[in-house]
C-alpha positions in Angstrom: 116.5 129.4 115.0 120.2 130.3 114.9 121.5 133.1 112.8 123.7 131.6 110.1 127.4 131.6 111.3 130.0 129.8 109.3 132.6 128.1 111.6 135.2 128.1 108.9 135.3 131.9 108.7 135.8 132.2 112.4 138.6 129.7 112.7 140.5 130.4 109.4 144.2 130.9 110.3 145.2 131.7 106.7 145.0 135.3 105.6 145.9 136.9 102.3 145.7 140.4 100.7 144.2 139.8 97.2 144.9 142.2 94.4 142.2 144.5 93.0 141.7 144.8 89.2 142.4 148.5 88.7 143.3 148.4 85.0 143.1 146.3 81.9 145.4 143.2 82.0 146.9 140.7 79.6 147.8 137.2 80.8 148.5 133.7 79.6 145.7 132.2 81.7 142.5 133.8 83.2 140.7 131.8 85.8 137.1 132.6 86.8 136.4 131.3 90.3 138.5 131.4 93.5 137.9 128.0 95.0 139.9 124.8 95.2 140.0 124.3 91.4 140.8 127.9 90.5 143.4 128.4 93.2 145.1 125.1 92.4 145.1 126.0 88.7 146.6 129.4 89.5 149.3 127.9 91.6 150.3 125.4 89.0 150.3 128.0 86.2 152.3 130.5 88.2 154.9 127.9 89.2 155.3 127.0 85.6 156.2 130.6 84.8 152.9 131.6 83.2 151.1 134.9 83.9 147.8 134.1 85.5 144.9 136.0 87.1 142.0 134.7 89.2 138.7 136.6 89.0 136.4 136.0 92.0 133.0 137.6 92.1 132.8 137.4 95.9 135.6 136.6 98.3 138.0 133.7 98.0 136.4 130.4 99.1 133.0 132.1 99.1 131.4 129.0 97.6 132.0 125.3 98.3 135.6 125.8 99.3 134.5 127.8 102.3 131.4 125.7 103.2 132.7 122.2 102.7 132.6 119.5 105.4 136.4 119.3 105.1 136.8 115.6 104.3 139.9 114.8 102.2 138.5 111.7 100.5 140.2 109.4 98.1 138.1 108.8 95.0 134.6 109.7 94.1 131.3 109.0 95.8 130.9 106.2 93.2 132.6 102.8 93.8 135.4 102.1 91.3 133.6 99.4 89.3 130.9 102.0 88.5 133.5 104.5 87.5 135.1 102.0 85.1 131.6 101.0 83.7 130.9 104.7 82.8 134.3 105.8 81.6 135.8 102.6 80.2 138.7 100.5 81.6 141.6 102.8 80.7 140.1 106.2 81.6 138.2 104.8 84.6 141.4 103.4 86.1 143.3 106.6 85.3 140.7 108.7 87.2 140.6 106.2 90.1 144.4 106.2 90.5 144.7 110.0 90.2 142.0 110.6 92.9 143.4 107.7 95.0 146.6 109.7 95.2 144.5 112.8 95.8 144.8 112.9 99.6 148.6 112.7 99.5 148.5 115.4 96.8 146.5 117.7 99.1 148.5 116.9 102.3 151.9 117.3 100.4 150.8 120.8 99.3 149.9 121.6 102.9 153.3 120.6 104.0 155.2 122.2 101.2 153.5 125.6 101.6 153.1 125.5 105.3 149.3 125.9 105.1 147.7 126.3 108.5 144.4 124.4 108.0 144.1 122.0 110.9 145.2 119.1 108.6 144.8 115.6 110.1 145.6 112.7 107.8 144.1 110.1 110.1 141.7 108.5 107.7 137.9 108.7 107.1 135.2 106.3 108.2 132.3 105.4 106.0 129.6 104.4 108.5 126.9 101.7 108.2 123.8 103.4 109.5 121.7 100.2 109.3 122.3 96.4 108.6 121.8 97.1 104.9 124.7 99.5 105.1 127.1 96.7 106.1 126.4 95.0 102.8 127.1 98.3 101.0 130.4 98.6 102.9 131.5 95.0 102.1 130.8 95.7 98.5 132.9 98.9 98.5 135.6 97.1 100.4 135.8 94.3 97.8 135.9 96.8 95.0 138.3 99.2 96.6 140.8 96.6 97.6 140.5 95.1 94.1 141.7 98.4 92.7 144.6 98.6 95.2 143.1 100.8 97.9 144.4 100.0 101.4 140.9 99.9 103.0 140.0 98.2 106.3 136.5 96.9 107.2 135.9 97.6 110.9 133.4 95.6 113.0 130.8 97.2 115.2 133.0 97.2 118.3 135.9 98.9 116.6 133.5 101.4 115.0 132.1 102.2 118.4 135.5 102.7 119.8 136.6 105.1 117.1 133.4 107.1 116.9 132.4 107.0 120.6 128.9 106.0 119.5 127.1 102.7 119.5 124.7 103.8 116.7 126.7 102.2 113.8 126.9 98.7 112.6 130.3 98.8 110.9 132.7 101.2 109.2 135.0 101.3 106.2 138.3 103.0 107.0 140.4 104.6 104.3 143.8 105.5 105.9 144.8 107.6 102.9 142.2 110.2 103.7 141.7 112.8 106.5 140.2 116.2 107.4 141.1 119.8 107.2 139.7 123.3 107.6 138.5 123.9 104.0 138.5 127.7 103.8 142.0 127.8 105.3 143.3 125.2 102.8 141.9 127.2 99.9 143.4 130.5 101.1 146.7 128.7 101.7 146.7 127.6 98.0 145.9 131.2 97.0 148.8 132.5 99.2 151.2 130.1 97.6 149.9 131.1 94.1 150.4 134.8 94.9 153.9 134.1 96.1 154.6 132.3 92.8 153.5 135.4 90.8 149.7 134.9 90.3 147.3 137.8 90.6 144.1 137.1 92.6 141.3 139.6 92.5 138.3 139.4 94.9 135.0 141.1 94.5 135.6 141.2 90.7 132.5 139.8 89.0 132.8 138.8 85.4 130.1 140.5 83.3 131.1 139.4 79.8 133.3 137.0 77.9 134.1 137.0 74.2 136.5 135.4 71.8 138.2 137.7 69.3 141.6 138.0 67.6 142.6 134.5 68.8 142.3 135.5 72.5 139.7 135.5 75.2 138.5 138.9 76.4 136.9 138.9 79.9 135.0 142.0 81.2 135.4 142.1 85.0 135.2 144.8 87.6 134.9 147.5 84.9 138.1 146.4 83.1 139.1 144.0 80.4 141.4 141.0 80.8 142.9 139.6 77.6 143.9 136.0 78.0 145.4 133.4 75.7 143.6 130.7 77.7 140.5 130.6 80.0 139.4 128.3 82.8 135.9 128.5 84.3 136.1 127.1 87.8 132.9 128.3 89.5 131.2 124.9 90.1 127.9 125.3 92.1 128.4 129.1 92.5 128.4 130.1 88.8 127.1 133.6 88.0 125.8 134.3 84.5 127.7 136.7 82.3 127.1 137.8 78.8 128.8 135.4 76.3 130.2 133.1 79.0 129.8 129.4 79.1 127.3 128.3 81.7 127.9 124.9 83.2 124.9 122.6 83.9 124.4 120.6 87.1 121.8 119.8 89.7 122.1 122.1 92.8 121.7 120.3 96.2 122.1 122.0 99.5 124.1 120.7 102.5 123.9 122.1 106.0 126.1 121.8 109.0 125.8 122.4 112.7 128.8 122.9 115.0 128.6 122.5 118.8 130.5 124.3 121.5 133.9 122.6 122.1 133.4 119.2 123.8 134.5 118.8 127.4 138.0 117.3 127.7 136.8 113.8 128.8 134.4 113.7 125.8 137.1 114.8 123.3 139.2 111.7 124.4 136.3 109.4 123.6 134.4 110.9 120.6 136.3 110.8 117.3 139.5 111.0 119.3 141.5 110.2 116.1 139.7 113.1 114.3 138.6 110.8 111.5 136.0 112.4 109.2 132.8 110.3 108.8 129.8 110.0 106.5 127.1 107.3 106.4 125.5 104.9 104.0 122.0 106.3 104.1 120.4 107.5 100.8 119.9 110.9 102.5 123.5 111.1 103.6 124.8 112.8 106.8 128.3 113.4 108.2 130.1 113.9 111.5 133.5 115.1 112.3 135.4 117.3 114.9 137.6 120.3 114.4 140.9 121.1 116.1 139.2 122.8 119.0 137.0 119.8 119.7 133.7 121.0 118.3 131.4 118.2 117.0 130.1 119.1 113.5 127.0 117.3 112.2 126.0 117.8 108.6 123.1 116.6 106.3 121.3 117.3 103.1 119.1 120.3 103.4 118.8 124.1 103.0 118.8 125.9 106.4 118.1 129.2 104.6 114.9 127.9 103.0 111.3 127.2 104.2 112.4 123.9 105.8 115.1 125.5 108.0 113.5 124.7 111.3 113.0 121.1 110.2 116.8 120.7 109.5 117.8 122.4 112.8 115.4 120.2 114.8 116.9 117.1 113.0 120.4 118.1 113.9 119.4 118.3 117.6 117.7 114.9 117.5 120.7 113.5 115.6 123.1 114.7 118.3 120.9 113.1 121.0 120.7 109.9 119.2 124.4 109.5 118.5 125.7 111.0 121.7 123.0 111.1 124.4 125.5 112.6 126.9 125.8 115.6 124.6 122.0 116.1 124.2 122.1 119.6 125.7 125.4 120.9 124.2 124.5 124.0 122.3 125.0 124.5 118.6 127.1 127.6 118.2 127.3 127.7 114.4 125.3 126.7 111.4 125.8 127.2 107.7 125.0 125.7 104.4 126.5 125.3 101.0 125.5 124.2 97.5 126.7 121.0 95.8 126.9 120.7 92.0 125.7 117.2 91.2 125.9 115.5 87.8 123.6 112.7 86.9 126.4 110.1 86.8 128.3 111.6 89.8 131.4 112.1 87.7 133.0 115.6 87.4 133.0 117.2 84.0 135.6 119.0 81.9 134.1 120.9 79.0 136.2 122.4 76.2 133.7 125.2 75.3 136.1 126.9 72.9 139.7 127.1 71.8 142.1 126.9 74.8 139.2 127.1 77.2 137.9 124.6 79.8 135.0 124.6 82.3 135.4 122.2 85.3 132.4 121.4 87.5 130.2 118.8 89.0 132.2 117.4 91.9 129.0 116.0 93.4 130.1 116.6 97.0 133.7 115.6 96.6 135.4 119.0 96.1 138.7 119.0 98.0 140.8 116.3 96.2 139.1 116.4 92.8 139.3 120.2 92.8 143.0 120.1 93.7 143.9 117.3 91.2 141.7 118.4 88.3 142.4 122.1 88.7 146.2 121.4 88.6 145.8 119.1 85.6 143.5 121.7 83.8 146.3 124.3 84.1 148.8 121.8 82.7 146.6 120.9 79.8 145.8 124.5 78.9 149.5 125.5 79.1 150.6 123.0 76.6 150.4 119.5 77.9 147.0 119.0 76.2 144.2 116.6 77.2 146.6 113.9 78.1 147.3 115.8 81.3 143.7 115.4 82.5 142.6 112.3 84.4 139.1 112.3 82.9 137.6 112.8 79.5 137.0 116.2 77.9 133.5 116.9 76.6 132.7 119.3 73.8 129.3 120.0 75.4 127.4 118.8 78.4 123.7 119.0 79.2 122.1 118.1 82.5 118.4 117.3 81.9 115.7 118.1 84.4 118.2 119.9 86.7 115.7 122.2 88.3 113.2 119.3 89.0 116.0 117.0 90.3 117.3 119.6 92.7 113.8 120.4 94.1 113.2 116.7 94.5 116.4 116.1 96.5 115.6 119.2 98.7 112.1 117.9 99.3 113.3 114.4 100.1 115.9 115.7 102.6 113.3 117.8 104.4 110.7 115.0 104.5 113.3 112.5 105.8 114.6 114.8 108.4 111.0 115.4 109.6 109.8 111.8 109.7 112.8 109.6 110.5 114.9 111.2 113.3 116.4 108.1 114.7 118.7 107.0 111.9 122.0 108.5 110.9 121.2 110.0 107.5 117.6 110.4 108.5 
């Protein structure tokens, strides 16, 4: 078994020197959590002239932002008709349109702030792992184009040419989307926020939150931050603190395995366009390459739990199945992260008190929604109100059976990986 080694830490070109909270502070906006959402909110607030501080218990991008697959997807995992069915016509279309613009929002920030994050806006491929997956892609193509998305449905031959594998039956190409190095993107946002005047404090766990005198008072790192407004942006890595709002979601693990860099001839054939890919199987998996030509295979599962060896064995069989010529190429890195799932697969914004939001539940789509919703949450809190947000604001949210649901998904992933090695997503 490999020792966990996160590729994104090794190859992160962005570096920052975060502040330390050495004394009490008073700000317009306090943000708890230093991931895509928190750093996007801090950047927006600082650029608007507000005083803002980010409080991160670990290091920036410690959670999903530093463990993500790195797919800059447009939209949610749900097809658009289901989004409209759940949110209603007006709000559903508003969210679909905002997240449809999400990749351009992300890549424009990368260009504006010169973020070094291996950005490649060459599209993503949703791969049909079986004949039934082709029907799923045709349905998503019909719905997506009906809502204005510039999707292309690729046949088996074109899919094989782009992926370098004959294992897939079709693919749905979204040219708006792309890939990046997720940790570097998050740190680049933080660097831009600091340049705009934000304070960002690492290793500053929040231990208490209270509302008094018309302000929020946050105990963190042995000091007190007094804030007019508060944003909780911890997603799947929330740490309990006295008096603080605790978001509810189902925790699901996702693990990734990165090979050594591919030989030059294979780099010209395997995902040469650097499209990011995921499949149509119920137990989803993903493939992509990085800028150095490593092939990265991901799938549901916890490589730090009792089924670790099952998932590592699955990754090796998957590599052999997709690319037999790479059967013996070693995996040099493996890591895992946590996903915050909601029962309807739609992110949540909860107004848990005056001038306070919690944003969570990206259900595996963190980069674009975190950027878009984090930015909008800062605008809303700083005066624009709920109209700035592309999704409804809840006064409360409860995720029933969250522990049982998470355990069920983990068990299902391990069982599938153990028994069905021949299918993408197995």
